[in-house]
N, C-alpha and C positions, 0 to 999 in steps of 0.2 A: 256850495261846497258839496263835492259828490259823497255817497254814502260811504264809499270805500275810504275817503279822506278822514270821514267822521271816525271809523273805525281805527285808523292809524293815530288819531288824536287820542282816543280812548285807551289804546293800547299804550302809548307813550307816556300818559298820564296815570297808568296803572289803575284806571277805573275799571277795565275789562282785558283780560289776557288773551286777545284774539289771536296771538300767534302760538298759543299753547299747543295746539295741534297743528302739524302740517306734514309735508312730504319728506320727512327727516329719516326715513327708511332708505338705507343705501341698497345698491343693486348688486353689490359683491362684497360680503364679508369675507368669504372663503379666499384664501391666498393673500390676506393681508399681513402686514408686519404684526400687527396687535395679536393676531390670532395664531401666531406661529411660536410654538414652544419647543421647536427643533435644536438640536445640539450645533448644528452647522447654519442655522440663520437661513436657511433656504425656503423662504415662505411659500413660493409658488408650488413646491412639493408636499408642503405639511398638511394641508387641506385642499384637496380637490374639488371641482365642480361636482364630480360624483359622490363623494363623500359628505358634501354640504347639507344633503337632505336628511343626513342621519347624525350630524354633529351639532350639539347645543353649544351656541357661541358664548364667550367669554365677554367681549367687549362692545357688541352690536348685533344688529339685526339686518336681514336682507328681505327683499320682495318685489314683485312687479306693480308697480304702480301704487307702492304702499304709502301709509301714512304712520304716524305715531305721535305721542306726546313729546314733549322737548326733552324728557330725561329717558325716552325710549322705554317706558315701562310696559305699556301697552300697545301692540303693534296690530295693523291691519294691512291685508294685501290680497291680491287676487292669484288664484292658480287656476289652470285650466287642463283639459284632457281630451284629445281629440279621438280617443279610442283606439288608436294605433302607436302612439308614443310608448316607449319603454318605461317613463316615468311620468309623473305630473310635471306640467310646465309651471313651476313655482318661482324660478329666478332666472335673470338673464344669462344665457350661455355664451362662453367665449373661451379662446385658446389661451393657455398660459404662456409667459414669456419665453419657454423653450418650445412650444409646440407650434407657434405662429412662425411663419418665414420671415415676418418684420416684427417680431416680439408679440405681447400680449394683443389680443385682438377679439373684440366684441362681434359676435356673429348672430344677431338679432335685427329686426327692423321695427323700431318703435319711435314715437315723436312725443315730445312736451308741446301741447298746442296753446294752453292758456293758464295763466294764474295771476290772481291779484297779489299784492304784497302781504296781505293778512291771511292768504289762502282761503278768503271766503267763496271763493270759486276757482276750481282747477280741473283741467282736462288734459288726458293723455290719450295716446292710440298705440295699441299693440297690435301688430299683425301676426295672426297664428295660422300656420300651415294646417291644412285638413289631411295632407299626407302625412307619414311618419316623419318626425324632425331628424334630418340627417346628420346626427351627432358625430358618429364614426367616420362618414364621409368627409367632412370637414376637417377633422383632425388629420385623416390619413393624406388628404390632397394638399394640405398646408405643409405636412411634414416632407412630402415629396417635392415641394416646389424650393427654389432657391432665392437668395437674397435679390437676385436680378429679375424675378418673376413677380408678376402681380399677386396681391392675396386673393385667396379664393374665398368668395363671400356667399352667404346665404341665397342671395339672388341668382348666383352663377350655378346653382344647382337646379334652377329650374322650377323650384318647389311653388313658386308664385304663378306658374303658367296656368292658362285656362281659369284663372281666378278661384282656384280651389284653396281659398284660405278665409279666414274670418278677420273682419276689422273689429277689434274690441276697444271701445271706447270706455275709459275708466273716468269717472267725473266726481267730483266732491262739491259740496256747497254747506255753508254753515248757517243754521238757524240762530246759533249762538256760540260763545267761545267754547262750550263743552257740549256743543250738539251739532253733529254733523250728518247732512244727508248724503247717501251714496248712490250713484247710478251707475249700473254696469249695462252696456248695450253691446250686444253680439251681432254683427251684420254677416249674413252668408253672402260671400260676393261671388260664389260659384252658381253653375247652372242646375246644379242637383241638391236636394236636400243634404243636409249634413247633420250629424249628431255631435254633441259635445257636451262635457261634464263642465258646468261653471261653478268654481268652488271659492268663494270669499272666505278668507281665513281670518281668525283673531286670536292672538296669543300674547303672554307675557314674555319679555325678556328674562331669561334665567339667571335672577339675581341671588335667589335662595342657595343654589350649589356653591356659590363662591364666597358669600357673605355670612354664612351660617345663620340665616334667619329663620327664626323659630316659627314665624307666622307666614306660611306661604300663601300666595294669592290662588284665587280659585274662580273658575266660571262654571256654570251649569245651566242646564236646559231648565228654564222656568215654566215655559209653555211651549207649544209646537213652533210658535214664531218668535220666540224670546230667548236670548242667552243672556243670564244675569252674571255680571262681572263685579268681583269685589277684591280690591287691592288696598294693602295696609296703607299706601301712601296716596292713591288716587281716590280712594273711595269706591262708591257704587256706580256701575255704569250698565247700560242695556245696550244690546245689538238686537235691533228688530228687524225681521224679515217680512216682506210684504206677502210674498208667495213661499207657503211652505216648502222648506227643502229637508233632506234627510240631515240630521243633526250627527256630527261625527266629533267625538273627543278623545284626546290622547294626551301624552306629557310632553312638555318641551325639554326632554332630557335625551342625553347622547346613547345612540344605540350601540353599546359596546361590543356587543355579540358580532354585528356585522362589520365594524370598522376594526376591531382589534382581536377577535376571537375570544371575547372575555364575557363569558354569559352572565346576564343580570335579568332579574325579574321587573315585570311592569309593562308598560307601554312607552313608547319612544316618539321622538320629533317626526320619524318618518312613518308613523302609523297609519295616518289617513293615506299618504301614498300607496303603502302596501295593501290597503283595504280596497281602494279604487282600482289600482292598476293590477295587481296580483291576486285579488279576490280573496285575501287572506282575513279570516273573521277574527282571530286572536290579537290583532294588532291595535284594536280600539279599546277603551275603557268600557267595561260592562255597563256601569251606570254612566249616565249622559253628564259627566263632569270631568274637568282636569285644568291642565294649564295652556292647551292648545286646542282649538276647535274650528269647525268649518261646517258652513251649509252645503249641501251637495244638489245642485238642479242639474238634473240629468234630463237634457233636452235636444229635441231635433228643431233645426232652424230651416225654414223653408228656402229654397233656391230665391235669391235677390230679396230676401226678407230679412228682418232683425227681430230679435227678443230683448227685452229690458228686465232687469231685476233691481228693485229698489230696496235699500236697506237705510237703517239708521242708527247711528251710534250716539248715544246721549246719556247724561247723567240725571235726566229727568225720565221717571216713569210717565207713559201716557198709555191709555186704554186704546186711543186710536191714533197711533203714531204718524200714520200717512195721510190723515185728514187734510192738513196744511202743507203737504210736501210739495204740491205743483205751485202753490202761491209763493213759498218761500224761494223754491228753485228759480221760478221765472224772474223773481226780484233780484236775486244774487246774478243771474246773468245779465239781466239789464244794468245793474250797477256795474258789473265789471267792464260792460260795452261803455258806458258812461265814463268811467276813470280812464279808459285808454282814448277815448273820443276827445276828452279834454286835454290830455298829454300831446295827441297828434293833431290837434286842430290846425297846426300850420303845414302839415305834410299833405301835398296833394295827391301824391302817387300811391294809388290803392296797394299795388304789389309791395312797396317799401313799407307801408303801414303793416301788412300782414307779416313780413320778414321781421320787423322791428318787434312785433308782439309776440312772434314765436320765439324770438331772441330772448325777450324778457321772461317768457314762459320757462325757457331753459335754465335761465340764470335762477328763477324762484324756486323751480323744481330741483334745483341743485344743491339746495341746503341739505345739510345732512347733520344728525346727532353723532358727534365725534367723541369718542371715550378713550383716553389712554392715559393711564398712570404708571409712569415708568418704572417707579420703585416697586410697585407691586408686580408689575410684569417681569421685572428683573428677579425679584426675590421670591415670588409665588405668594399665594393666598394663604392666610393662617389655616393650618389643619389640613393642608393639601400637599400633595407631592410637589417637591421643590424642583424648579427648572434645571436643566442641565447647567453644571458648574460654569461652562464656557461661556455662558451669557453674561457672567459678572464682569468679564473684559470684552465683551462683544459689542454688537451695535448698540448704539444710545446710551451706553454704561455711564457716560460723563453728563448725562441730563435727567439725573435721578430727582430734581426738582419739579421736572415737568408733569403736570396733572391736567390733563383736558377732558372736559366734559359739558361740550357747549353745542349749539347750532352754529356751524361753520359753512361758509359757501365753498364748495367743491369745485376743482376742475371740471371733473364728471363723476359719476357715481358707479361707473364699471372699471374704466381702464385706471382713473386715478380716485379712487374713493378716500383719498386723504388730503389734506390741504398742502399747498406750497406757497411760501410766503409771498414770494412776488406775484403769484398768479392772483391770490387773494386782494392785493394791492389793485391790480388791474379791474377784478370784478367789481370794486366797490364803485367805479366811475359809472357804469351803466346802472347798477343798483340803486345809486343815489337819486337817479331821475324818478324812481317810482317809490323808493323808501330809505330816505337819507338816513333816518334814525338806524337802521338796521346796517347800512353801509358804515356809519360812524361806529357803530357797536363792534362791526369787524376789525377796524383799524385799532381801536382801543384794546380789544382782546389780546392782539399779538404782542402788547407793550406791558401786559400784566406780569406780576412777578412769577406766577406759575406757568407762564408761557416763556417769556424772555429769560435767558441764561443769566445768573447773576453777574457774568463778565460784560453782559450788554448785548450778545447775539442774539438775533431772532432765530426761532426755530425754522429749518428748513422744510422738511418732510419727514414722515415715519421712517423711512428706508435709511435715511442718515440724517438727523437732526441738526448734526453740525456742519452739514455742506453749507455752502455760501450762496445765496441768492443775491441778484443785484439789488442795491439799496433804493427802492423806490417807494417806501413807505412814507416819506416825508411828502414825495410829489404827490401821491395819492390824497394825503392828509389834507393838504391845502386845495386840491381840487374838488374834493368832497365838501370841504368847508365852503367853497364859493358857490357851488351847486345848491347847496342847502340855504345859504345867504339869499340867493336869487329867489328860491321857492318861498322863504318865510319873511324876508326882509330884514332880517338880522342874523350875523354870524353866531354860531356856537363858541363862544370863546373859552368856555369850560373845557370843551372837547379839545379845542385847538391847543390850549395850555398843557392839559394833561398829556396828550400825545408827544408834544414838543418836549417836555422834561424827560421822558422816557427814551426819546430819539437822541438827546444829547448823550446817553449813556451808549446807545447803538454807534453814534458816531465815534466817541472814544473808542470802542472796540475796534472799528474799522482802522483808525488811525494807529493803535498800538499793535494789532494783530495782523494787519495786512499790508503793511508797508515795510517790506523785507529790510531795506537799506536805510530806512528813515528819511528818504529823499522825496517824499510825496509822489512817488510812482507806486502803483497799488498791484497786488497780485491776488485776486479775489478767487482764483481757481476757475472752474469751468463757467460759472456764474449763469446756470441755467441754458447755456447754449449748446450744450452736448458735444456733438462731433464736428463743430465748426471749423477747429484749426488742426494743425499738425499733430500735436499731443493731445492726449486724454488729460484734460487740465485738472481733472478731479482726483487723479492718480499722483501718488508721491513722485518727484523728479528724482534723478541720480543724484548722489551726493554732490553738494556744492553747487547745483544748477536750480534756477528758478526762471520763471518767465515775468518780465516786466511788461504788464497789460496795458495796451491802449484802451481796452473796454473797461477793465477794472479801475482804472485812473479816471476814464471820463464819467464813469458811473458816480464816482467819488465827488469829482468837480459839480455834477448835477446835485447830488446829495447837498454839497455845502450851498449851492445857491438855492436849493429849496428851503434849508435851514436858514439862510438869511432872509428869505421871503417871509418865513413864518415868524421869525424875530421881529421884524419890520411891522407885521400885522399885529402882534401882541403888544409891540411898543406904543401903538395909537393908544392904548389906555393904560399902558405901565411903562415909563420911560427907562426902567431899568433894563429892559431887553435891548436898549440900543447899544450896550456894550457887547452883549452877545452877537448883535447883527455886525458890529465891528469885527469881531472874532473871526466869522464866517466870510465876511468880505475879504479879510487879509488872508485867511486860509485858502480861499479860491484863487487868489493871485500866487500864491505859493505852489500849487498844484499846475496852474496854468504855466508858470515859470518852468517847473520841472518837466512839463511836456515840450517846451519851447528850448530845452536843454540849457537853461540858465542856472549855472553854479554847479553844472556836473558835465564835463566836457565827453563823458563815456556813454551817456544815455541821450538818444534822440529819436522819439517815437515817430517823428514826421519824415517822410523820405522825400528830399527836394527834387531827386530825378523823377519819381513816379507821382509826386504831388498827393501823396495818401499817407494816413496813419497806418503804422504796423506794430506787431507786438515785437519785443526784443528778447532774445533768450540769452541769459547770462550764464556762461559755462563755468564749468569747474576749475578752468585754468584762467578765470577771471577775464574772458573776452564777452564781448557784446556782439550777437549776431542779429541781425533784423531779419525777421520771418516774413517775407513779402508776399502775403496771402490777402487779396483784396476781398473782404469779406465784411459783414455787418459790423465786425469789431471797429474797423476804421471809419464806420459813420456815426458810431455812437458819440464822438465829440460833438455832433450837431445838438445831442440833448442837452448839454451844458449851456443853457442861455437864459438870461433873465434881463428884463426891462424895469428900469426904475425911473418912475416919473419925478418931475421936479419938486412935486408936493413933498416926496418923502424926504428930500434934504432940508426943505423948509419947516417940516415938522418935527425933524430929529436932529436938533443942533449938535448934541453928543457925538453921534454917529457922523454927522457932516464935517465936524473938526477933526476928529481922528482920522476921517478917510483923506481928507486934503493934506493933513501932515504926512500921511503915509504915502501918498502919491508923490509929494514932494520929495520926500527922503529916501524913497525907493523908486527913482526914475526908470531902473531897469525892468521893474514889474509894472509900473505905471504905464510903459510903452506898450504892455500886452493888450491894455484896454484900448482897442482901436478908436480913434477919434472922441475919447472921452470927454473932451473940451466941448466938442461939437454936439450940441445937442440934436437929436433926430426929430422924427415926426412927433408933434405934440409935446415938445419939450421932454424928450425921453432920453435916457442914457442906456447904453448897451454893455451888459457883461456877457462875455462868450469866451470859449476856449478859441474861437476862430476869428482872425482880423477878416477882413473883407476879402482879401485875394485868397486866403487859404478856404474860406467858405465856398468861394466860387469854384475853386479846383474840385473839391470834394463833390459839390453839386453837379459839376460837369460829368463826373464818373456816374454819379448815382442816376441821374437822369439819361444816361446813354442806354438805349433800348439793346444795344449789344454787350451791355454789362449788367447793370443792377435794374433798370426799369423793365418791369414785364407789364403787359396790357392788365394785370391785377394787382399791382403794387410793386414794392421794392423787394428784390430777391435778397436771400441772406448771404448769398455768395455771388461773385461776378460770373457771368456766363462766359468769359473768356477761357474758363478752366473746363470748359465742354471739350473744345478741340485739343487743348493742349493743358492737361492737369499740372498742377505746381507740384515740384518735388523738392524735398529737403533732406539733406543727407546729414543723418545723427549717429555718429560712432559707427559709420560704415553701412549703416541701413539707410534706404531711400524711402521715405515716408511722402506719402502722395495725397494731395486734396483735389479731388475732380468735382465740377459741377453736377449735381444729381438732382433734378429739379423735383422728384417725388420721393418716393420711400428710400430709407438709407440702404446702402449695399453693405453695410457692417452690422455687427452685434453689439457695437459699443452703446451703452446705456440702455441694453436690452433691444435695441434696434428698431425700436417703434417711433423714434423721433428723429429727424433729420434738419440740420441747419446749413447743409450744402447745396443750397439753392432754392428751396421753398420759400413761400411768402407766409410769414408769421403776423399775426393781428398785432401784438403788443408793441412790438418795434416799429411797425408801420405806422401805428396810432401816434407813438412819440414823435417819430419824424413829421408827421403832418402837424402835430402840436408846436414842434420846434420851428417849422417854417412860418406858421402863424406868428409866433412870437418875433422872429426875425423881421417880419413884416411890420410889425407895431412899432420898429423903430426906423427901418429903412423907407418904408411907405411906397408911394406909386410910382416914384422915379427911379428906383432900383429894380432892374429887370433882369433875367437869366434866361438863356436859351432853353427851351423846353418843348419837345424832347431835343437832347443835345444833337447837333447836325441838321435840326428841322428848319432853322432860320427864324423860327417863330420866338419873340421875345416876350416874357410873361413876368408879371409881378410875383413876388414869393407867395403872396395870397391867393392868387390865380393858380400856382403851381400846388399850393396845399389843397386847395378845392378839386384839382383835377386828380391829385393823387388819391383823395379820399373818394372821388367817384369811381376810380378804378377797383379800389378794394371793396367798395360796397357793390360793384357790378359782378363779383364772385357769386352773388346770391340772386339778382334781380334777372329777370328775362330779357334775352336779347331780342333783336329785331325778328327771329324766327321762333321765339317763344321758349327757347333753351336756356337753362341756368347752368353757367360754367361749372359751378360745384359739383353738378352731376355729369361732367363731360365724359366720364368713363361709363355712365349707366344709360343706355338707350332706353330701357325699360321704364326707369324712372321719370325720363324726360319726356315720354310720349302717353304715359298712362295717367289719366286724370286722378285716378285713386292714389297716386304716388307723387306726383310733380309739384303739387300745392303744398306738401309738407317738407320743411327745411331741417337739414342735419348741420350743426354747426362744428365742424371738424377740427382737429388740433392745429393743422396748418395747411398750405395749399399748394398744389404744383406750381412751380415757378413759370411755365410756360402756358398751360391752358387752363389754369385755376381750378382744377377739380380738387375734391376734398382728400386729404391725406391724414393718415394717423388716426387717433382717438376720434371715433365718429359722432361723439357727443359731448365734445370737450367746449360746451357753450361758454364756458369760464372766460377765458380772455377773448375768445372769439365773439362773445357777446358785446365786446366794444363796437360792433357794428351797430348796435342799438343807438348808441352816443354819436356815432358817425352820421346816422340817418336824421337824427334830431337837429332842428333848425338850431343854429349856433347862439341864438339869444336865450335859448333855455338849458 
């Protein structure tokens, strides 16, 4: 057993809290909903990047390459100054939703390179220019550009030309749960010596201002190499520095004079910035103590060389804190390598191994301490000024029960420094490969009473907790359960049962709230797919109108089959669950019947002429109009597929008896289960929304390279709408949907996401998995032409494997050594100091595979790690 696995066991057994410290600091706390106390709820305008250095936050902290404890009481991160910038480089810079021509946009170059699940070893790279950082140029040029122009990126400014930049590696290794070794290595990539200030920061999150704490934490200089840290909850810690640096102290308080023209005394959060950059002497505490501190290393790095600074953050005093540094450090690096060598032992391709390890690094660095107490956020803190009255009926006012204060896997920590329910479900799949306990904990978390709404709804995200995400929680629960079972030889039934009971409430919420007509056709809203259709499905429709959604209904059919599978798994030890399995079996058939127009002649989501599924608009004058856009919406019925082995029926007699009665007495619904009486491969039975003919017709379109099939996966919209956009007339207005393979051409949903053509990992992953399940039933004899029109016939498993290879190829080097993900960046492709580092974007160009959207959304794009991993793991 590897040393890292031992640590995971110790943590799970509560012998040692190895996860107590980790990369839990976000990269952007400014312009988040939690920090917004405006009357209009416009979070992007309330705190800017410029104001961030002077504002003490209420709900969390931010920093570059930072760490904190799991309650974010004590924080550490790195700041830099190249002698030219107008401010310290303390936080990741980017444009707000209104400044970027395609919405909010991170404008930095950094990479997560490594992490073990307990964070016993972590490594990231930040590329820091030696020229003045072009803050204003990035703002002005992106403001000038329109929706049809590409984003203007940091690389486009030429600031990295001539290699005039620093490669700054930030690394951590744990000697023990409360003992962290820190190494900061600054490489001068240029041909000339270059000066830089290296400022590792240590500070307390400001809890005393909001909670009226009588005892404020404090840190002070104990000797020239040591900052003593005393916190009422954490106890005593020490930050040791190996090389003496100038010790700087101030308070983590808001500079009200700078931000609000309201004078106050003392020192403030931006005191270190003003001392270093502006040479102001009075911005630091006179005595070396405070709530925020830094060591200042003012160094010149020789051309082509590097300097390294070592620190140690520990709760144990040592007269020689660096005597064992190298020994421990080397051990942790070797142990990290051993952990991943074991995981990757069946992967031969070295490039894929590196991609996967960086994907895991992004997933693990993507954890964040997320704190949001809606009641206090709405009502204000005791003894403080009350928030604007408008908030009481504004954003999230119906979620007063929600109190989050946990470590949560984020989509990313700059553009999306807040959770999204369906994102987290996808995150748990790759996370389970390295840390099944954390993956299970994430799934459990969202079903807790202080997360889930009393009515059964799961919280979506802080911008609108009441929005609706696709119900993939049950799917993720079963997948994580199986991964954990393979790793440990036994399934965690307590976990499975606990989540299942809460998902019963969530299922009931869907049935009661999202079935407008009570006909088993569902209207989930935009369902996370942003601008994919004719209408903004998150916005209210005109009175009397609603959309009968193919995707909403298909997601619910999938949810039903997932709950059926969970019921049958639990029934292995408790026969009581057989009755619930029966309930979900029957409910699935009702949904399938509704989609097939059984019992309701006015609704038919399947179009016989086009042989595809579409949404149906129900108008105010009681008409049903099919909106014939061939999009991912019409492929989602493929997700609702389950295979039942004959053993299921032999071991669950009550379930089997009821099933046989139902099929006999409801032949109209029984006929929906294609060839139910004919056992498939290995005595299996098929449950699916699609009988063989419809599945073939949908796959014919999906596998057509002139429609959905891209060299890099399945597009979210058919490419036929490139030459001829789809037009729909609504109340005299022509609404258009055009194939747009890259960035969105509209500002809908902020403009930084686009489902009208690009490739998205989550739905591609589910399509691959669905094809694999269909193959389990149909076997080798059932073949489909792939690609459509090629004359090549392949099994469904072969198609799934080939589709997986297309998706993975976004990141792998082609025959010329180029990675499609960087199709638009010749500098990255050709520079060995860039091309070995991977960015896991939000989505990918539908034609050339380049990365689009959020640059660091390793979240669900981290599914590439699972696709690379051999199937038997």
